[in-house]
Backbone as JSON Lines, residues from 0, in Angstrom:
{"i":0,"aa":"M","n":[46.27,161.11,126.26],"ca":[45.25,160.49,126.72],"c":[43.94,160.96,125.73]}
{"i":1,"aa":"T","n":[43.16,160.1,125.39],"ca":[41.89,160.76,124.48],"c":[40.8,161.04,125.37]}
{"i":2,"aa":"Q","n":[40.04,161.57,124.88],"ca":[38.78,162.31,125.69],"c":[37.85,161.45,124.93]}
{"i":3,"aa":"D","n":[36.53,160.98,125.96],"ca":[35.68,160.04,125.49],"c":[34.52,161.21,124.84]}
{"i":4,"aa":"H","n":[34.03,160.59,123.63],"ca":[33.06,161.58,122.98],"c":[31.79,161.53,124.34]}
{"i":5,"aa":"P","n":[31.21,162.94,124.17],"ca":[30.16,163.41,125.15],"c":[29.08,162.09,124.98]}
{"i":6,"aa":"R","n":[28.68,161.7,123.81],"ca":[27.92,160.88,123.93],"c":[28.04,159.56,124.93]}
{"i":7,"aa":"D","n":[29.47,159.22,124.81],"ca":[29.64,158.08,125.62],"c":[29.82,158.16,127.01]}
{"i":8,"aa":"V","n":[30.25,159.49,127.36],"ca":[30.25,159.97,128.75],"c":[28.89,160.07,129.27]}
{"i":9,"aa":"V","n":[28.04,160.17,128.45],"ca":[26.41,160.33,129.1],"c":[26.13,158.91,129.11]}
{"i":10,"aa":"Q","n":[26.33,158.29,128.23],"ca":[25.94,157.11,128.22],"c":[26.47,156.02,129.54]}
{"i":11,"aa":"A","n":[27.63,156.59,129.59],"ca":[28.37,155.64,130.88],"c":[27.68,156.34,132.0]}
{"i":12,"aa":"A","n":[27.32,157.59,132.5],"ca":[26.7,158.11,133.37],"c":[25.12,157.53,133.52]}
{"i":13,"aa":"V","n":[24.5,157.37,132.53],"ca":[23.23,156.63,132.68],"c":[23.04,155.23,133.32]}
{"i":14,"aa":"A","n":[24.21,154.61,132.73],"ca":[24.52,153.28,133.09],"c":[24.81,153.09,134.4]}
{"i":15,"aa":"A","n":[25.66,154.0,134.96],"ca":[26.02,154.24,136.29],"c":[24.75,154.76,137.46]}
{"i":16,"aa":"H","n":[24.26,155.6,137.14],"ca":[23.13,156.32,138.22],"c":[21.91,156.19,137.54]}
{"i":17,"aa":"G","n":[21.28,155.95,136.24],"ca":[19.95,155.82,135.83],"c":[19.69,157.06,135.13]}
{"i":18,"aa":"E","n":[19.05,157.08,133.91],"ca":[18.69,158.23,133.01],"c":[18.1,159.48,133.79]}
{"i":19,"aa":"D","n":[17.23,159.03,134.69],"ca":[16.32,160.12,135.33],"c":[17.34,160.9,136.38]}
{"i":20,"aa":"T","n":[18.17,160.19,136.77],"ca":[19.17,160.94,137.9],"c":[20.25,161.66,137.05]}
{"i":21,"aa":"V","n":[20.62,161.34,136.03],"ca":[21.69,162.2,135.14],"c":[20.6,163.2,134.72]}
{"i":22,"aa":"I","n":[19.58,163.08,134.0],"ca":[18.71,164.32,133.63],"c":[18.46,165.4,134.89]}
{"i":23,"aa":"D","n":[18.14,164.47,135.89],"ca":[17.93,165.76,137.05],"c":[18.99,166.37,137.33]}
{"i":24,"aa":"W","n":[20.37,165.54,137.37],"ca":[21.56,166.52,137.78],"c":[21.78,167.72,136.47]}
{"i":25,"aa":"A","n":[21.96,167.04,135.39],"ca":[21.95,167.92,134.34],"c":[20.93,169.34,134.41]}
{"i":26,"aa":"V","n":[19.59,168.98,134.93],"ca":[18.69,170.56,134.71],"c":[19.26,171.21,135.94]}
{"i":27,"aa":"A","n":[19.68,170.53,137.21],"ca":[20.1,171.06,138.59],"c":[21.27,171.99,138.32]}
{"i":28,"aa":"F","n":[22.12,171.64,137.41],"ca":[23.6,172.34,136.82],"c":[23.03,173.44,135.89]}
{"i":29,"aa":"L","n":[22.14,172.95,134.79],"ca":[21.78,173.92,133.85],"c":[21.06,175.45,134.52]}
{"i":30,"aa":"T","n":[20.12,175.0,135.21],"ca":[19.43,176.19,135.8],"c":[20.12,176.83,137.26]}
{"i":31,"aa":"G","n":[21.16,176.34,137.46],"ca":[21.77,176.9,138.78],"c":[21.24,176.44,139.98]}
{"i":32,"aa":"E","n":[20.25,175.64,139.89],"ca":[19.77,175.04,141.3],"c":[21.14,174.52,142.01]}
{"i":33,"aa":"I","n":[21.88,174.18,141.16],"ca":[23.4,173.44,141.75],"c":[24.38,174.82,141.39]}
{"i":34,"aa":"S","n":[24.94,175.27,142.32],"ca":[25.42,176.73,142.04],"c":[27.03,176.13,141.41]}
{"i":35,"aa":"G","n":[27.71,177.07,141.16],"ca":[29.22,177.05,140.61],"c":[30.02,176.25,141.7]}
{"i":36,"aa":"E","n":[29.72,177.0,142.74],"ca":[30.78,176.66,143.9],"c":[30.38,175.16,144.58]}
{"i":37,"aa":"A","n":[29.25,174.62,144.47],"ca":[28.59,173.43,144.87],"c":[29.04,172.75,143.85]}
{"i":38,"aa":"A","n":[29.06,172.97,142.64],"ca":[29.39,171.8,141.39],"c":[31.1,171.34,141.52]}
{"i":39,"aa":"Y","n":[31.83,172.46,142.02],"ca":[33.3,172.18,141.95],"c":[33.69,171.89,143.99]}
{"i":40,"aa":"G","n":[32.53,171.7,144.74],"ca":[32.61,171.14,145.85],"c":[31.9,169.91,146.13]}
{"i":41,"aa":"E","n":[30.95,169.86,146.88],"ca":[30.41,168.72,147.43],"c":[29.41,167.9,146.0]}
{"i":42,"aa":"E","n":[29.08,168.73,145.35],"ca":[28.44,167.73,143.92],"c":[29.4,167.74,142.72]}
{"i":43,"aa":"L","n":[30.73,167.89,143.04],"ca":[31.81,167.49,141.97],"c":[31.5,165.99,141.56]}
{"i":44,"aa":"P","n":[31.22,164.98,142.28],"ca":[30.78,163.73,141.65],"c":[30.01,163.66,140.61]}
{"i":45,"aa":"K","n":[28.74,164.64,140.61],"ca":[27.78,164.68,139.78],"c":[28.49,165.22,138.33]}
{"i":46,"aa":"L","n":[29.02,166.37,138.73],"ca":[29.51,166.7,137.44],"c":[30.67,166.28,136.84]}
{"i":47,"aa":"A","n":[31.2,165.33,137.48],"ca":[32.19,164.51,136.78],"c":[31.49,163.42,136.27]}
{"i":48,"aa":"A","n":[30.33,163.09,136.76],"ca":[29.58,162.0,136.02],"c":[29.28,162.56,134.41]}
{"i":49,"aa":"L","n":[28.89,163.56,134.34],"ca":[28.11,164.17,133.6],"c":[29.55,164.64,132.25]}
{"i":50,"aa":"T","n":[30.44,164.9,132.61],"ca":[31.68,165.63,131.91],"c":[32.63,164.66,131.74]}
{"i":51,"aa":"G","n":[32.32,163.44,132.28],"ca":[33.94,162.16,132.18],"c":[34.9,162.43,132.67]}
{"i":52,"aa":"S","n":[35.13,163.61,133.65],"ca":[36.42,164.01,134.26],"c":[36.27,164.21,135.53]}
{"i":53,"aa":"A","n":[37.48,163.93,136.29],"ca":[37.45,164.24,137.9],"c":[37.6,165.42,138.0]}
{"i":54,"aa":"N","n":[38.23,166.58,136.83],"ca":[38.62,167.84,137.26],"c":[37.78,168.51,135.63]}
{"i":55,"aa":"P","n":[36.7,169.02,136.01],"ca":[35.95,169.11,134.57],"c":[36.59,170.75,134.27]}
{"i":56,"aa":"G","n":[37.58,170.82,132.93],"ca":[37.84,171.82,132.79],"c":[39.17,172.07,132.96]}
{"i":57,"aa":"G","n":[39.78,171.08,133.8],"ca":[41.17,170.86,134.08],"c":[41.89,172.15,134.71]}
{"i":58,"aa":"W","n":[40.86,173.04,135.43],"ca":[41.16,174.14,136.07],"c":[42.27,173.57,137.37]}
{"i":59,"aa":"S","n":[42.82,174.8,137.85],"ca":[43.54,174.73,139.34],"c":[42.3,174.91,140.43]}
{"i":60,"aa":"Q","n":[42.3,174.47,141.44],"ca":[41.68,174.81,142.75],"c":[41.9,175.96,143.2]}
{"i":61,"aa":"P","n":[41.1,177.15,143.57],"ca":[39.65,177.04,143.32],"c":[39.39,177.37,141.84]}
{"i":62,"aa":"V","n":[38.31,176.97,141.4],"ca":[37.9,177.55,139.96],"c":[37.43,178.84,140.02]}
{"i":63,"aa":"D","n":[37.77,179.47,138.96],"ca":[37.7,180.94,138.82],"c":[36.01,181.36,138.46]}
{"i":64,"aa":"P","n":[35.45,181.72,139.08],"ca":[33.88,181.8,138.46],"c":[33.48,182.23,137.24]}
{"i":65,"aa":"V","n":[34.76,182.8,136.74],"ca":[34.1,183.35,135.46],"c":[33.86,181.97,134.6]}
{"i":66,"aa":"N","n":[34.38,180.67,134.89],"ca":[34.38,179.92,134.09],"c":[33.26,178.98,134.74]}
{"i":67,"aa":"Y","n":[32.51,179.34,135.23],"ca":[31.46,178.77,135.91],"c":[30.21,178.29,134.72]}
{"i":68,"aa":"Y","n":[30.08,179.32,133.88],"ca":[29.3,178.87,132.72],"c":[29.52,177.93,132.1]}
{"i":69,"aa":"W","n":[30.38,177.1,131.9],"ca":[30.94,175.75,131.42],"c":[29.91,174.64,132.12]}
{"i":70,"aa":"I","n":[29.67,174.68,133.31],"ca":[28.88,174.11,133.93],"c":[27.49,173.62,133.21]}
{"i":71,"aa":"R","n":[26.95,174.9,132.7],"ca":[25.57,174.82,132.38],"c":[25.8,174.48,130.85]}
{"i":72,"aa":"V","n":[27.03,174.63,129.81],"ca":[27.2,174.11,128.76],"c":[27.42,172.8,128.99]}
{"i":73,"aa":"W","n":[27.91,172.3,129.77],"ca":[27.83,170.68,130.07],"c":[26.84,170.04,130.03]}
{"i":74,"aa":"A","n":[26.09,170.68,130.89],"ca":[24.52,170.24,131.49],"c":[23.5,170.27,130.1]}
{"i":75,"aa":"A","n":[23.78,171.28,129.38],"ca":[22.98,171.54,128.16],"c":[23.31,170.16,127.09]}
{"i":76,"aa":"R","n":[24.62,170.23,127.0],"ca":[24.89,169.16,126.33],"c":[24.54,167.45,126.39]}
{"i":77,"aa":"V","n":[24.01,167.23,127.84],"ca":[23.49,165.95,128.04],"c":[22.38,165.98,127.23]}
{"i":78,"aa":"F","n":[21.52,166.81,127.37],"ca":[20.1,166.65,126.46],"c":[20.14,166.48,125.04]}
{"i":79,"aa":"L","n":[21.4,166.31,124.56],"ca":[21.58,165.95,122.89],"c":[21.62,164.23,122.96]}
{"i":80,"aa":"Y","n":[21.86,163.86,124.09],"ca":[21.91,162.36,124.2],"c":[20.91,161.87,125.02]}
{"i":81,"aa":"V","n":[20.18,162.33,126.09],"ca":[19.43,161.54,126.9],"c":[18.11,162.89,126.98]}
{"i":82,"aa":"W","n":[16.87,162.26,126.94],"ca":[15.82,163.32,126.95],"c":[14.6,162.91,127.82]}
{"i":83,"aa":"R","n":[13.8,163.88,128.22],"ca":[12.71,163.95,128.65],"c":[11.77,164.97,128.84]}
{"i":84,"aa":"D","n":[10.5,164.92,128.71],"ca":[9.93,166.17,128.1],"c":[9.88,167.25,128.94]}
{"i":85,"aa":"D","n":[9.91,166.96,130.32],"ca":[10.07,168.19,131.24],"c":[11.16,169.11,131.02]}
{"i":86,"aa":"V","n":[12.08,168.5,130.46],"ca":[13.27,169.49,130.11],"c":[13.28,170.69,129.27]}
{"i":87,"aa":"V","n":[12.38,170.81,128.67],"ca":[11.96,172.06,127.79],"c":[11.82,172.83,128.75]}
{"i":88,"aa":"D","n":[11.22,172.81,130.02],"ca":[10.89,173.94,130.98],"c":[12.51,174.48,131.21]}
{"i":89,"aa":"A","n":[13.33,173.67,131.55],"ca":[14.73,174.22,131.86],"c":[15.42,175.08,130.41]}
{"i":90,"aa":"L","n":[15.45,174.46,129.52],"ca":[15.53,175.15,128.27],"c":[15.31,176.54,128.15]}
{"i":91,"aa":"L","n":[13.79,176.62,128.35],"ca":[13.02,177.69,128.15],"c":[13.72,178.73,129.44]}
{"i":92,"aa":"A","n":[13.98,178.26,130.54],"ca":[14.66,179.14,131.63],"c":[15.91,179.74,131.03]}
{"i":93,"aa":"V","n":[16.78,179.02,130.48],"ca":[18.07,179.63,130.02],"c":[18.29,179.79,128.79]}
{"i":94,"aa":"A","n":[17.1,179.99,128.05],"ca":[17.22,180.27,126.14],"c":[17.94,181.84,126.45]}
{"i":95,"aa":"D","n":[18.03,182.61,127.2],"ca":[18.67,183.8,127.12],"c":[19.69,184.05,128.29]}
{"i":96,"aa":"D","n":[20.22,182.98,128.56],"ca":[21.7,182.71,129.41],"c":[22.4,183.87,128.71]}
{"i":97,"aa":"P","n":[23.26,184.46,129.92],"ca":[24.35,185.19,129.45],"c":[25.36,184.7,128.65]}
{"i":98,"aa":"A","n":[25.86,183.51,129.22],"ca":[26.96,182.69,128.26],"c":[26.32,182.27,126.83]}
{"i":99,"aa":"W","n":[26.89,182.79,125.59],"ca":[26.37,182.45,124.25],"c":[26.53,181.04,124.1]}
{"i":100,"aa":"R","n":[27.79,180.06,124.72],"ca":[27.64,178.93,124.59],"c":[26.17,177.99,124.94]}
{"i":101,"aa":"V","n":[25.76,178.45,125.98],"ca":[24.42,177.78,126.49],"c":[23.19,178.03,125.53]}
{"i":102,"aa":"R","n":[23.01,179.33,124.98],"ca":[22.02,179.57,124.28],"c":[22.49,178.99,122.83]}
{"i":103,"aa":"E","n":[23.62,178.63,122.71],"ca":[23.9,177.97,121.34],"c":[23.38,176.44,121.43]}
{"i":104,"aa":"H","n":[23.76,175.86,122.48],"ca":[23.47,174.26,122.86],"c":[21.88,174.39,123.06]}
{"i":105,"aa":"V","n":[20.91,175.47,123.49],"ca":[19.77,175.53,123.71],"c":[19.0,175.32,121.97]}
{"i":106,"aa":"A","n":[19.7,176.18,121.17],"ca":[19.15,175.96,119.77],"c":[19.78,174.68,119.14]}
{"i":107,"aa":"R","n":[20.85,174.03,119.58],"ca":[21.05,172.55,119.04],"c":[20.24,171.7,119.46]}
{"i":108,"aa":"I","n":[19.72,171.91,120.76],"ca":[18.87,170.79,121.18],"c":[17.52,171.12,120.45]}
{"i":109,"aa":"T","n":[17.1,172.33,120.34],"ca":[15.72,172.61,119.76],"c":[15.79,171.92,118.09]}
{"i":110,"aa":"A","n":[16.91,172.17,117.31],"ca":[16.7,171.58,116.33],"c":[16.79,170.09,116.28]}
{"i":111,"aa":"Q","n":[17.69,169.54,117.04],"ca":[17.68,168.12,117.09],"c":[16.29,167.47,117.59]}
{"i":112,"aa":"R","n":[15.54,168.0,118.32],"ca":[14.54,167.29,118.88],"c":[13.26,168.17,118.76]}
{"i":113,"aa":"E","n":[13.41,168.85,117.62],"ca":[12.22,169.78,117.01],"c":[11.52,170.34,117.88]}
{"i":114,"aa":"L","n":[11.84,171.09,118.84],"ca":[10.99,171.51,120.03],"c":[10.31,173.13,119.44]}
{"i":115,"aa":"G","n":[9.21,172.89,119.01],"ca":[8.67,173.98,118.28],"c":[8.16,175.07,119.65]}
{"i":116,"aa":"Q","n":[8.0,174.65,120.77],"ca":[7.78,175.43,121.89],"c":[8.95,176.37,122.4]}
{"i":117,"aa":"L","n":[10.25,176.04,121.97],"ca":[11.17,177.06,122.18],"c":[11.6,178.13,121.1]}
{"i":118,"aa":"V","n":[11.09,177.83,120.0],"ca":[11.67,178.92,118.81],"c":[11.11,180.23,119.2]}
{"i":119,"aa":"D","n":[10.13,180.87,119.58],"ca":[10.04,182.24,120.0],"c":[11.13,182.75,120.85]}
{"i":120,"aa":"A","n":[11.66,181.92,121.76],"ca":[12.6,182.19,122.69],"c":[13.85,182.12,122.17]}
{"i":121,"aa":"L","n":[14.33,181.68,121.06],"ca":[15.44,181.61,120.24],"c":[15.55,182.79,119.27]}
{"i":122,"aa":"L","n":[14.73,183.54,119.04],"ca":[14.57,184.46,117.83],"c":[15.68,185.58,117.95]}
{"i":123,"aa":"P","n":[15.91,186.22,119.53],"ca":[16.9,187.03,119.67],"c":[18.22,186.49,119.2]}
{"i":124,"aa":"M","n":[18.44,185.38,119.28],"ca":[19.69,184.92,118.84],"c":[19.97,185.22,117.36]}
{"i":125,"aa":"L","n":[19.18,185.66,116.37],"ca":[19.12,185.87,115.14],"c":[20.01,187.18,115.01]}
{"i":126,"aa":"E","n":[19.78,187.69,116.15],"ca":[20.58,189.11,116.12],"c":[21.87,189.0,116.72]}
{"i":127,"aa":"H","n":[22.43,187.66,117.12],"ca":[23.8,187.64,117.93],"c":[25.07,188.33,117.17]}
{"i":128,"aa":"E","n":[25.98,188.52,117.81],"ca":[27.03,189.15,117.45],"c":[28.11,188.0,116.4]}
{"i":129,"aa":"L","n":[28.07,186.79,117.3],"ca":[28.7,185.75,116.68],"c":[28.08,185.02,115.65]}
{"i":130,"aa":"P","n":[28.35,184.72,114.48],"ca":[27.98,184.12,113.15],"c":[27.56,182.46,113.88]}
{"i":131,"aa":"R","n":[28.2,181.69,114.42],"ca":[27.8,180.35,114.85],"c":[26.65,180.35,115.8]}
{"i":132,"aa":"V","n":[26.24,181.46,116.59],"ca":[25.01,181.35,117.47],"c":[23.85,181.79,116.36]}
{"i":133,"aa":"R","n":[24.17,182.7,115.41],"ca":[23.03,183.02,114.43],"c":[22.64,181.73,113.75]}
{"i":134,"aa":"A","n":[23.48,181.23,113.14],"ca":[23.7,179.75,112.35],"c":[23.0,178.74,113.32]}
{"i":135,"aa":"A","n":[23.15,178.6,114.46],"ca":[22.3,177.71,115.43],"c":[20.91,177.86,115.55]}
{"i":136,"aa":"A","n":[20.66,179.55,115.68],"ca":[19.26,179.53,115.67],"c":[18.52,179.66,114.37]}
{"i":137,"aa":"V","n":[19.27,179.97,113.46],"ca":[18.67,179.89,112.08],"c":[18.11,178.23,111.98]}
{"i":138,"aa":"R","n":[19.06,177.26,112.37],"ca":[18.61,175.63,111.95],"c":[17.55,175.28,112.91]}
{"i":139,"aa":"A","n":[17.76,175.73,114.15],"ca":[16.66,175.35,115.06],"c":[15.18,175.99,114.58]}
{"i":140,"aa":"I","n":[15.23,176.98,113.9],"ca":[13.87,177.56,113.45],"c":[13.45,176.68,112.24]}
{"i":141,"aa":"G","n":[14.69,176.41,111.17],"ca":[14.04,175.27,110.16],"c":[13.57,174.3,110.46]}
{"i":142,"aa":"A","n":[13.87,173.57,111.85],"ca":[13.71,172.36,112.22],"c":[12.55,172.36,112.95]}
{"i":143,"aa":"A","n":[11.95,173.4,113.64],"ca":[11.09,173.43,114.82],"c":[10.06,174.51,114.54]}
{"i":144,"aa":"G","n":[10.4,175.53,113.69],"ca":[9.77,176.95,113.44],"c":[8.21,176.71,112.82]}
{"i":145,"aa":"E","n":[7.69,177.26,112.52],"ca":[6.28,177.68,111.88],"c":[6.46,178.91,110.92]}
{"i":146,"aa":"Y","n":[5.45,178.7,109.84],"ca":[5.43,179.76,108.79],"c":[5.76,181.1,109.27]}
{"i":147,"aa":"E","n":[5.23,181.39,110.36],"ca":[5.04,183.0,110.8],"c":[6.86,183.16,111.28]}
{"i":148,"aa":"H","n":[7.45,182.28,111.09],"ca":[8.92,182.63,111.55],"c":[10.03,182.46,110.48]}
{"i":149,"aa":"A","n":[9.46,181.94,109.28],"ca":[10.26,182.27,108.0],"c":[10.84,183.68,107.69]}
{"i":150,"aa":"E","n":[9.81,184.64,107.92],"ca":[10.56,186.13,107.65],"c":[11.53,186.42,108.6]}
{"i":151,"aa":"A","n":[11.72,186.0,109.75],"ca":[13.02,186.43,110.7],"c":[14.0,185.83,110.13]}
{"i":152,"aa":"V","n":[13.69,184.41,109.74],"ca":[15.15,183.7,108.77],"c":[15.23,184.34,107.83]}
{"i":153,"aa":"E","n":[14.46,184.95,106.99],"ca":[14.78,185.06,105.62],"c":[15.45,186.61,105.63]}
{"i":154,"aa":"A","n":[15.32,187.25,106.88],"ca":[16.27,188.48,107.06],"c":[17.59,188.54,107.15]}
{"i":155,"aa":"L","n":[17.9,187.28,107.47],"ca":[19.41,187.07,107.63],"c":[20.1,186.32,105.92]}
{"i":156,"aa":"A","n":[19.21,186.36,104.83],"ca":[19.58,185.86,103.82],"c":[21.24,186.8,103.04]}
{"i":157,"aa":"G","n":[20.96,187.72,103.52],"ca":[22.32,188.65,103.3],"c":[23.27,188.64,104.24]}
{"i":158,"aa":"D","n":[23.37,188.02,105.23],"ca":[24.13,187.82,106.41],"c":[25.56,187.95,105.74]}
{"i":159,"aa":"P","n":[26.53,188.78,106.68],"ca":[27.76,188.89,105.88],"c":[28.62,187.24,105.99]}
{"i":160,"aa":"D","n":[28.01,186.68,107.1],"ca":[29.04,185.13,107.23],"c":[28.11,184.14,105.92]}
{"i":161,"aa":"H","n":[29.12,183.5,105.41],"ca":[28.56,182.56,104.48],"c":[27.92,181.11,105.4]}
{"i":162,"aa":"T","n":[28.3,180.7,106.37],"ca":[27.82,179.72,107.16],"c":[26.48,180.01,107.59]}
{"i":163,"aa":"V","n":[26.14,181.34,107.84],"ca":[24.43,181.64,108.15],"c":[23.69,181.88,106.77]}
{"i":164,"aa":"R","n":[24.25,182.4,105.55],"ca":[23.34,182.19,104.58],"c":[22.99,180.82,104.37]}
{"i":165,"aa":"V","n":[24.19,179.89,104.3],"ca":[23.82,178.61,104.04],"c":[22.9,178.18,104.94]}
{"i":166,"aa":"A","n":[22.95,178.49,106.04],"ca":[21.99,177.77,107.09],"c":[20.52,178.53,106.72]}
{"i":167,"aa":"V","n":[20.41,179.56,106.41],"ca":[19.23,180.08,105.83],"c":[18.38,179.31,104.9]}
{"i":168,"aa":"E","n":[19.44,179.16,103.73],"ca":[18.93,178.55,102.47],"c":[18.48,177.2,102.91]}
{"i":169,"aa":"R","n":[18.83,176.58,103.75],"ca":[18.43,175.05,104.4],"c":[17.33,175.31,105.07]}
{"i":170,"aa":"A","n":[17.36,176.11,106.14],"ca":[16.17,176.32,106.94],"c":[14.8,176.43,106.5]}
{"i":171,"aa":"L","n":[15.05,177.46,105.29],"ca":[13.72,177.82,104.46],"c":[13.26,176.76,103.78]}
{"i":172,"aa":"V","n":[14.03,175.9,103.04],"ca":[13.83,174.68,102.48],"c":[12.84,173.7,103.24]}
{"i":173,"aa":"K","n":[13.82,173.3,104.65],"ca":[13.06,172.45,105.54],"c":[11.86,172.89,105.86]}
{"i":174,"aa":"L","n":[11.64,174.24,106.53],"ca":[10.66,174.82,106.76],"c":[9.38,174.53,105.72]}
{"i":175,"aa":"S","n":[9.88,175.04,104.6],"ca":[8.86,174.71,103.36],"c":[8.4,173.01,103.37]}
{"i":176,"aa":"E","n":[9.53,172.11,103.2],"ca":[9.03,170.72,103.09],"c":[8.4,170.18,104.47]}
{"i":177,"aa":"R","n":[8.79,170.68,105.85],"ca":[8.22,170.03,106.93],"c":[6.53,170.65,106.77]}
{"i":178,"aa":"L","n":[6.37,171.88,106.62],"ca":[5.24,172.52,106.67],"c":[4.49,172.62,105.35]}
{"i":179,"aa":"D","n":[4.9,171.98,104.37],"ca":[4.4,171.33,103.19],"c":[3.27,172.67,102.7]}
{"i":180,"aa":"R","n":[4.28,173.9,102.68],"ca":[3.85,175.0,101.64],"c":[5.13,175.87,101.41]}
{"i":181,"aa":"P","n":[4.96,176.7,100.68],"ca":[6.1,177.72,100.19],"c":[6.23,178.83,101.26]}
{"i":182,"aa":"M","n":[7.52,179.35,101.5],"ca":[7.88,179.99,102.57],"c":[7.76,181.53,101.78]}
{"i":183,"aa":"T","n":[7.75,181.8,100.59],"ca":[7.68,182.98,100.31],"c":[6.4,183.31,99.31]}
């Protein structure tokens, strides 16, 4: 059995329920307005629509609360494919989420949608223990940051992880080109 691409799942949910409804559900899951217990209870049809699975995560019931963070990850992923400007408030609210995958998705969305208003909230991610989180934050800053953010990115030029170093090089070029000024 092949899993549909998340973009296709979100498009199907939008076709069935409408874009605003899908966005509202995703915001509610992301921010915890709909709890993990409710997500796997009475709100499961909404979660199933956003994930494309009748049993999101494939866990046995009851779902272990340690896995509830996946609900927020799946909800954040929706915003890679559909958007409404008020989603920025929800992303700001979870930019320091305890789950690194949620924070990584906030960075990915920030980069994709060039959401400059989120960049300051992502700066702590530059010090995250996982290279993929640091790299996601660097890419987001490159895509949406301002001149004053370049120094924080440059500080990772000697990062022990090659992926982060490459992200730094590209982010500084992107900042320079986007802002039409040298970064150093």
